[in-house]
N, C-alpha and C positions, 0 to 999 in steps of 0.2 A: 504494500500500500504506500503510495507516495505521501510525502510530508504534507502537500497541499490538501489531499483528500482527508488525511487524518485531522488536520486543523479545521477543515470544514465540518467534519463529524463532531468534533469537540464544540465548535461554535453552535451547531444545531442542538446539541444536548444542553448546553448552557442556556440557550434561548428557551427551550421547553421548560426547564426548571424555573427560570425567571418568570415565565408566563404563568406557571402554576402558583408561584409565590404571590405574584401580583393579583391574580384572580382569587387568592386565598382559598384555593380548592385543588384537590388532586385532579389530574386529567386522566383520560382513558389509558394513557401510556406513561404516566408519571405517578409514582406512589411514594409517600413520605413514611419513614420509619424513625421512631425516636432513638432506639438503639443504645440509650445510656444504660450502662451496666451490662452490656453484652449484646449479642445478636438477638433481635426480637423473636419471640416464640411463634408469632404469626407470619414469619417471613416466607414459609413454604406456601401459604395461600397466595401470596403475591407472585411468587415464582411460578407456581402452577397456573395462575390466571394469565400471566404474560406468555407462558409457554403455549397455552391453548389459543392465544390470539396472535397478533403480529409482533410480539415482543414489547418491551417497555423499559423504563428506567426506575430503579429503586434508589431513592435518595436517603442515605443514612444521616442521622444527626438533626432531623427536622421533626418536630412534634406534629403528628397528623391532625390533632384537634384544633390547634391555633396557629400552626405553621411557624412557630418560633424555632430558630436555629439553636441547637445545643451542641456543645462540644462532646467529642467522643473520648472515652477513657483510653489509656494506652493499651489496655488489654483488648478492648473492642477493635482498636486500629490494627493490632497484630492479627486478630482473627480475620479481619477483612482483607488484610494484605496477603495472607497465606492461601 
């Protein structure tokens, strides 16, 4: 994949996330997960739902109820990076 294509994909992902935050709502292809204290237990529902559709983006560190951004613990970051 060329660098230009990768940058465009990243730009599109950021735009979708910002759109969802501005609308204060999850979108059909964007879902927020709090993930403070580890990987959320309901993550598999989101993964399964996106797998049965055309895919999507799961944004960790954003509370689904009020869309506030929260930091991730070091342990959660390690889980996500592996």
